[in-house]
VEXDREN-2710 file (C-alpha; in Angstrom, 1 decimal):
% VEXDREN-2710
k/r/px/py/pz
1/UNK/58.4/135.2/-18.0
2/UNK/58.1/134.3/-21.6
3/UNK/54.6/134.9/-23.2
4/UNK/53.6/132.4/-25.9
5/UNK/52.5/133.6/-29.2
6/UNK/48.7/133.8/-29.8
7/UNK/47.4/131.7/-32.7
8/UNK/46.7/133.5/-35.9
9/UNK/42.9/133.7/-36.3
10/UNK/43.0/135.4/-39.7
11/UNK/43.0/132.0/-41.4
12/UNK/39.6/131.2/-39.8
13/UNK/37.9/134.2/-41.4
14/UNK/37.3/132.2/-44.5
15/UNK/35.1/129.8/-42.4
16/UNK/33.3/132.4/-40.4
17/UNK/30.7/133.4/-43.0
18/UNK/29.7/129.9/-44.0
19/UNK/29.4/129.0/-40.3
20/UNK/27.1/132.0/-39.6
21/UNK/25.0/131.0/-42.6
22/UNK/24.7/127.4/-41.3
23/UNK/23.6/128.7/-37.9
24/UNK/21.0/131.1/-39.4
25/UNK/19.6/128.3/-41.5
26/UNK/19.4/126.0/-38.5
27/UNK/17.6/128.7/-36.4
28/UNK/15.2/129.5/-39.2
29/UNK/14.5/125.8/-39.7
30/UNK/13.6/125.5/-36.0
31/UNK/11.4/128.6/-36.1
32/UNK/9.6/127.9/-39.3
33/UNK/9.8/124.2/-40.0
34/UNK/9.0/122.9/-36.5
35/UNK/5.4/124.4/-36.4
36/UNK/4.9/123.0/-39.9
37/UNK/6.1/119.6/-38.9
38/UNK/3.9/119.7/-35.7
39/UNK/0.8/120.6/-37.8
40/UNK/1.7/117.9/-40.3
41/UNK/1.8/115.2/-37.6
42/UNK/-1.4/116.5/-36.0
43/UNK/-3.1/116.4/-39.4
44/UNK/-1.9/112.8/-39.8
45/UNK/-3.3/111.9/-36.4
46/UNK/-6.7/113.6/-37.2
47/UNK/-6.9/111.8/-40.5
48/UNK/-6.2/108.4/-38.8
49/UNK/-9.0/109.1/-36.3
50/UNK/-11.4/110.2/-39.1
51/UNK/-10.6/107.0/-41.0
52/UNK/-11.3/105.0/-37.9
53/UNK/-14.7/106.8/-37.4
54/UNK/-15.5/106.4/-41.1
55/UNK/-14.8/102.6/-40.9
56/UNK/-17.1/102.4/-37.8
57/UNK/-19.9/104.4/-39.6
58/UNK/-19.5/102.2/-42.7
59/UNK/-19.9/99.1/-40.5
60/UNK/-23.0/100.7/-38.8
61/UNK/-24.4/101.5/-42.3
62/UNK/-24.0/97.9/-43.4
63/UNK/-25.8/96.7/-40.2
64/UNK/-28.6/99.2/-40.6
65/UNK/-29.1/98.2/-44.3
66/UNK/-30.0/94.7/-43.0
67/UNK/-33.1/96.2/-41.1
68/UNK/-36.4/97.2/-42.6
69/UNK/-36.9/100.8/-41.7
70/UNK/-40.7/100.6/-41.9
71/UNK/-40.8/97.6/-39.7
72/UNK/-38.6/99.2/-37.1
73/UNK/-40.7/102.3/-37.1
74/UNK/-43.9/100.3/-36.7
75/UNK/-42.4/98.3/-33.9
76/UNK/-41.3/101.5/-32.1
77/UNK/-44.7/103.1/-32.5
78/UNK/-46.4/100.0/-31.2
79/UNK/-44.1/99.7/-28.2
80/UNK/-44.8/103.3/-27.3
81/UNK/-48.5/102.5/-27.3
82/UNK/-48.0/99.7/-24.9
83/UNK/-45.4/101.6/-22.7
84/UNK/-45.8/105.4/-23.3
85/UNK/-42.9/107.7/-23.0
86/UNK/-45.0/110.1/-20.9
87/UNK/-47.7/109.9/-18.2
88/UNK/-51.0/109.9/-20.1
89/UNK/-53.7/109.9/-17.4
90/UNK/-56.6/110.8/-19.8
91/UNK/-55.8/107.9/-22.2
92/UNK/-55.7/105.4/-19.3
93/UNK/-59.0/106.8/-17.9
94/UNK/-60.9/106.5/-21.2
95/UNK/-59.4/103.1/-21.9
96/UNK/-60.6/101.7/-18.5
97/UNK/-64.0/103.2/-19.0
98/UNK/-64.2/101.7/-22.5
99/UNK/-63.4/98.3/-21.1
100/UNK/-66.0/98.7/-18.4
101/UNK/-68.6/99.6/-21.0
102/UNK/-67.5/96.8/-23.4
103/UNK/-67.9/94.1/-20.7
104/UNK/-71.4/95.3/-19.5
105/UNK/-70.2/96.5/-16.1
106/UNK/-71.6/99.5/-14.3
107/UNK/-69.0/101.9/-13.1
108/UNK/-69.8/103.8/-9.9
109/UNK/-66.4/105.5/-9.2
110/UNK/-63.1/106.0/-10.9
111/UNK/-60.2/108.0/-9.4
112/UNK/-56.6/108.5/-10.8
113/UNK/-53.8/108.7/-8.3
114/UNK/-51.2/111.4/-8.2
115/UNK/-48.2/109.1/-9.0
116/UNK/-44.7/110.6/-9.2
117/UNK/-44.5/114.3/-8.5
118/UNK/-42.1/116.5/-10.5
119/UNK/-39.5/117.4/-7.8
120/UNK/-37.2/115.1/-6.0
121/UNK/-38.0/116.8/-2.7
122/UNK/-41.7/115.9/-3.0
123/UNK/-41.3/112.5/-4.7
124/UNK/-44.4/110.4/-4.2
125/UNK/-44.2/106.9/-5.7
126/UNK/-46.7/104.1/-6.1
127/UNK/-46.0/100.7/-4.5
128/UNK/-45.3/99.2/-7.9
129/UNK/-42.8/101.9/-8.7
130/UNK/-40.9/101.4/-5.4
131/UNK/-40.9/97.6/-6.1
132/UNK/-40.1/97.6/-9.9
133/UNK/-38.3/101.0/-10.4
134/UNK/-40.6/101.9/-13.4
135/UNK/-42.6/105.2/-13.2
136/UNK/-46.3/104.5/-12.7
137/UNK/-49.5/105.9/-11.3
138/UNK/-52.6/104.1/-9.8
139/UNK/-56.3/104.0/-10.6
140/UNK/-59.0/103.1/-8.2
141/UNK/-62.4/102.0/-9.5
142/UNK/-65.6/100.6/-8.1
143/UNK/-68.1/98.8/-10.3
144/UNK/-70.8/96.2/-10.4
145/UNK/-72.0/93.5/-12.8
146/UNK/-72.0/89.8/-13.5
147/UNK/-69.2/87.6/-12.2
148/UNK/-68.4/86.2/-15.7
149/UNK/-68.1/89.7/-17.0
150/UNK/-65.6/90.5/-14.2
151/UNK/-63.4/87.6/-15.3
152/UNK/-63.5/88.8/-18.9
153/UNK/-62.8/92.4/-17.8
154/UNK/-59.7/91.4/-15.8
155/UNK/-58.4/89.3/-18.8
156/UNK/-58.9/92.3/-21.1
157/UNK/-57.0/94.6/-18.7
158/UNK/-53.9/92.4/-19.1
159/UNK/-54.0/92.5/-22.9
160/UNK/-55.0/96.1/-23.6
161/UNK/-52.6/99.0/-24.1
162/UNK/-51.4/101.1/-22.4
163/UNK/-49.7/98.6/-20.0
164/UNK/-51.7/98.1/-16.8
165/UNK/-51.5/95.6/-14.0
166/UNK/-53.9/94.5/-11.3
167/UNK/-52.6/95.6/-7.9
168/UNK/-55.6/94.9/-5.6
169/UNK/-59.1/93.4/-6.0
170/UNK/-61.9/93.0/-3.5
171/UNK/-65.5/92.1/-4.2
172/UNK/-68.7/91.0/-2.7
173/UNK/-71.0/88.5/-4.4
174/UNK/-74.7/87.9/-4.5
175/UNK/-75.6/85.0/-6.7
176/UNK/-74.1/85.8/-10.1
177/UNK/-73.8/89.5/-9.4
178/UNK/-70.8/91.2/-7.8
179/UNK/-69.7/94.6/-6.5
180/UNK/-66.0/95.1/-6.8
181/UNK/-63.3/97.5/-5.8
182/UNK/-60.2/97.4/-8.0
183/UNK/-56.8/99.1/-8.0
184/UNK/-54.8/99.2/-11.2
185/UNK/-51.3/100.4/-11.9
186/UNK/-50.4/102.0/-15.3
187/UNK/-46.8/102.3/-16.4
188/UNK/-44.8/104.8/-18.6
189/UNK/-41.1/105.2/-19.3
190/UNK/-39.1/108.1/-20.8
191/UNK/-37.0/107.5/-23.9
192/UNK/-33.2/107.3/-23.4
193/UNK/-31.4/110.7/-23.7
194/UNK/-28.6/109.3/-25.8
195/UNK/-30.9/107.7/-28.4
196/UNK/-29.6/108.2/-32.0
197/UNK/-26.0/109.2/-31.3
198/UNK/-23.7/108.3/-34.2
199/UNK/-20.8/107.3/-32.1
200/UNK/-22.7/104.6/-30.3
201/UNK/-22.3/101.0/-31.3
202/UNK/-25.4/99.3/-32.7
203/UNK/-26.5/96.5/-30.4
204/UNK/-28.4/93.8/-32.3
205/UNK/-31.8/92.8/-31.1
206/UNK/-31.4/89.9/-28.7
207/UNK/-33.6/86.8/-28.6
208/UNK/-35.0/87.9/-25.2
209/UNK/-36.0/91.3/-26.6
210/UNK/-37.6/89.6/-29.6
211/UNK/-39.6/87.5/-27.1
212/UNK/-40.7/90.6/-25.3
213/UNK/-41.9/92.2/-28.5
214/UNK/-43.8/89.1/-29.5
215/UNK/-45.5/89.2/-26.1
216/UNK/-46.5/92.8/-26.2
217/UNK/-47.6/92.3/-29.8
218/UNK/-50.7/90.5/-28.3
219/UNK/-51.8/93.8/-26.8
220/UNK/-54.6/95.8/-28.5
221/UNK/-56.9/98.7/-27.9
222/UNK/-60.5/98.0/-26.7
223/UNK/-62.6/96.4/-29.4
224/UNK/-65.0/99.2/-29.5
225/UNK/-62.2/101.8/-29.4
226/UNK/-61.8/104.4/-26.7
227/UNK/-64.4/107.1/-26.1
228/UNK/-64.6/110.2/-23.9
229/UNK/-67.5/109.9/-21.4
230/UNK/-69.9/112.8/-21.0
231/UNK/-68.8/115.0/-18.1
232/UNK/-71.2/117.5/-16.6
233/UNK/-70.0/121.1/-16.1
234/UNK/-69.0/122.2/-12.6
235/UNK/-66.8/119.1/-11.8
236/UNK/-64.2/120.2/-9.2
237/UNK/-62.0/117.1/-9.7
238/UNK/-61.6/116.1/-13.4
239/UNK/-60.1/112.8/-12.4
240/UNK/-63.1/111.6/-10.4
241/UNK/-66.1/110.6/-12.5
END
């Protein structure tokens, strides 16, 4: 059997070194340049997102510049007087007593209800809260006076902050004098948890919200201001006067 002659590889030696160099350069490029290219493209992506956020913030800044900061602050403070962010039983108590005194009525009993308890397992809601979904607590009071003063007192309740609503009313009348039992509901509402986040879009004030503000703008404190009534020592229940 005749064996064919093997090719002479000596002539390829001249190409061996350049080939090895090319392979080494390619490997080093993959090991060194690839992470750099990845970082470069990630940086470009981050810069694009930051430009997008900057454009959104610039737009928000332009919108905010159209508002009067002092006016917004005054509106927010007034809204919190009408609808407090926390349950403020003492303020409601002294407000009701002040209105009673202001309208020449004689208070015989005033009791503040428990309202919503802190834990979900022991949640106690008022009828108004179950119906309207807004946290509230009730007040029960008994008083006497003139019938016309009762009408004025009920009108004042609906235009005095903090926000209160008449729930139940019963009274007996003798001539122009009455003895009445009244149940009121006072509301409060916690502030949103996400208030003030920079990534949130600014929602302009709607016409409906403007109407609500104009309506609550009619609310005021009692004409004579609120005052703390004298309480004798030894009271077991501070919410019953």
